[in-house]
N, C-alpha and C positions, 0 to 999 in steps of 0.2 A: 481426500483420499488419492486424488490424481497425482499429487506430488510424491506420495509414497510409492505409487505404481511406477512413476518415472525413475525413482531411485532404484527400484528393483530391476527395471529394464537396463539401467546402466551396469549393474552388477552382472546381469546375465550376458551383456555384451562383452564384459571383461573375462567371463568364465573360460572360454577356450584359450585365451592368452595366459591366464593363471595356470591352467592345466599344462600348457605347453612349456612354461618356464619353471614350474615347481621343481625345486631341488637344484636348479641351475644357478651358477655363480654369475653375477653381474657386477662389474667394477665401475664405480661412479667417481669421476674426477670433478672436484668442486674447487673453484678459485675465481680469480678475476674480480670485477667490480661487484658481483653478487655478494661477496663476503663483507661488503660495506653496508648491506641492507639487511637488518635483522629479520624483518618479515619475510624477505625472499629466501634466505637460507634456512629459516625455521620451517617454511613450507616444504623445502627439499628434505629436511630431516624427518618431517612427518611422512613424506612419500617413502623415505627409506624404511621407517618403522612399519608402514603399511606393507611394503614389499616383503619384509621379513615375516610379518604376521601371516601372509598368504602362501608362504612356503618357498619364496625365492631366497637366495643367499647373497645379499648385497655386501660389497666391500667398498668403503669410502677412502679415497686418497684426496687430501686437501692441500692447498697452498695457503698463503697468507701474506702476499707481497706488500700490500699497502700497510698492513699492521706492522710489518717488519720495517718498512720505510719510516713510519711514524716513530717507532722505537729507536731507530738509528738517529733520527733528528733529535729526539729527547736526550740521547747520549752524545750529541755533538759529533756523530760519525758521518762523514760524507758518503752519499750514495752514488755509485758509479756503475754504469752498465756498458758492456762491450758486446755488440751484435745481439742485443736483447737479453743477455745473461748478466745477472748481478755479480760484479766482482766481489769476492768474499775473502777478506783478509782475516787475521786472527781475532780482532775485535768484533768484526761483523759476524763471524760464525757463532760466537757466543750469544749475540743478540738473536740471530736466526733460530738457534736451538731453543732459547728461552721462549720466544714468541710462539713457535710452532708446537713444541712439546708441552709447554707448561701453561699456555694461555689459549690458543686457538683450539688445539686438540681436545682438552677436557671440556671446553665450552660446547663444542659440537656433540661430543659424547653425552653431555648433560641434556641437551635438547632432545636427542633421540630417547633418552630415558624418561624425559617429561611426557613423551607420547607413549609411554609404557612399552617401549622397545628395549631389548637388551643390547648394549653396546659397550665396547672396551677400546681404549686407545692402544696403539702399538707405535713405539718409537721406531722410525724407519731405520735408524742405525743398528737396531737389534736384529734386523732381518735382511738388510740390503748391503751388499759389498760392491764397492765402486773402484774405478781407477780415475786418476786426475784427468779432468777435461783438458784437451789440448786442441789447437787449431792454428790456422794461418789466415791472415787478413787477405781476402780475395783480390784486393787492389795493390797492396804493397808487398804481399807474400811474407810479411813479418810474422814471427811467432806470437800468438796471443796467449795471455796468461790471465785466467779468471781467479787465481788463488785456489781456495778450498771449494771448488765446484767439481762435482764428480759425474762420471758416466757409469751407468749401472752395468755391472759385470755378472752379478748373481743375486738371486732372491731365495732366501730360505722360507718357503711358503708353509712349512709344517705348523708354526704357531698360528698362522692365518687359518689354515684348515681346521685346526683344533677348535678355534672359536666358532667357525662355521658349523662344525659337527654339533656344537652345543647351542646352536641357534642364536649366536651372539654376533652382532655386526662389528667387524674390525674397522677402526678408523685410524688411518695410517698417515704419518708425516713423511714428506719427501726429503729424508736425510739418509745418508749412508756412511759406512766406515771404509776408509781406504786401507791399502796394504801396510801403511805406516801407522795404523791404529787411530788416525786422526778423523775427526768428524768432517763430512763434506755435505754441502748443499747440492740438491738435485732439482732440475726443472721438474715441476709437478706433473706435467703432461708425460714426460719421459718415464717418471717413476710409476705412474698409473699404467702406462702401456707395458712396462716390464713386469709389473705385478700381475696384470691380466694375462699376459702370455705364460708366465710361470704357473699360474693357476689353471691354465687352459679354460678360461672363462667363456661363457656362452656369448656375452656381450660386453662391450666397454662403451660408456657414455661420458662424453665431455660436456659439462654444463658451462655455457659461456654467456656473454651479454649480447649476442646477436642471434637472429632466428635460425641460422644454419648457413650453408653455403649459398650465396646469391650469385646469379649470372651478372646482375647489375647491382653493385654494392649500395646504390642509392635507391633501389626499388625492391621492397620486401616481397612484392608479388612475383619476383623472379626466383624464388626459393627453389633449389634443386632438392627434391625430397628423397631421391634415391640415386646413388652414384656407383657405377661399376668400376672395379680396379683399373680396367683397360682404358677408362675415360680420363684418368687423373692427369697423365702427362700432357695430353692435349690441352686441358683446361689450365695447366700451369703455363704452357707455352703461350696461350692466348691472354694470360694475365688475369683470368677469372679467379684462380687460386693464387693469392699473393699476400704479402705482409704477414700479419700475425696469424692468418688462417693457414699459411703454408706449413709451418711445423706441425700444427694440429692434424691437418689432412694427411701429411706424410706419416705421422705417428699412428693414425687410424688405419692407414693402408698397411703399414708394417704389422700391426696387430692382426689384421684380417689375413695377411699372407702367412702368418704363423699358425693359423687354424681357428682363430676366433671367428664365429660365423658372421657377426655384424658389429660394426662400430657406428656410433651415433654422435652427432653434435647438435645440441638443442639450446634454446633460449631459457636460461634459468629464471628470468624475470617474469615469464608467463606462469601464472598460478598452476601448480601441479603438472608442469610440463613433462616431468619425468614419468608420471603415471600415464599421461596422454600418449607419450611416445611408445611406451611398452605395452599398454593394454587397450589400444584402439587400432582399428584397421588403417586409419588415415595417417596417424602419427603427426608430429608437429615440427620436426627438424629435418636434418639430412642424415641418411644412413649410407654407409659404404659396405658393399657386399662383394663376394667373389663372383 
């Protein structure tokens, strides 16, 4: 009997959070190495199904980098990155579209459905308009060309909202259409941030393979559980925020500046970390607030 009482206590602890977030939109970005571990992303999809069941409105945006790299290798297409972004030529964009839209997306939708959640895939190019990504090398000042890589200009959120009104979880690929009508690849973090802002979401959550932002990258006990916008520049200058964490934190900060109340980064490898972050007082990752 004690174990059943303990389960009831857990539900009661979660009750005020469920009441607080009921009816609110939460955008969840899934990607990175967690996509290589079925048990890990299956638990996340189970968390998503739970969120929808208790009245939240989750929206999933996913990547598929390693699956794309494998497919390119199988098709004898060289993989090339410039400043962390995949160079996407004509052959590559066809592989990217196939892997994201026709393999990874329906697979994730199917897992949510296995947990008796309602989910539907949305091809990013059907709702996202982009312009071609441009930039200059900070050292040589030369123009950089990533090919068919886009920067989000506009998101048509009405199809997403239509699914949410019907209690369906939208699962969206990070692809967009340019003014030339061509398909463009989009950084999944940027796509998730743009979608969250367009939806005026309550929260955006980035699921990664690290516990959150650490003051010392080698010491997990130095996790920064809460971070104010005003602290970010100092931590960047001190090198605490650097490398792959830098674009994520900047994206989270940008989302909060547009009106999203909180942005979170959490370790997807921890079982049910998404629910722990949303429905407990302590949380498990790093949150950014105004």
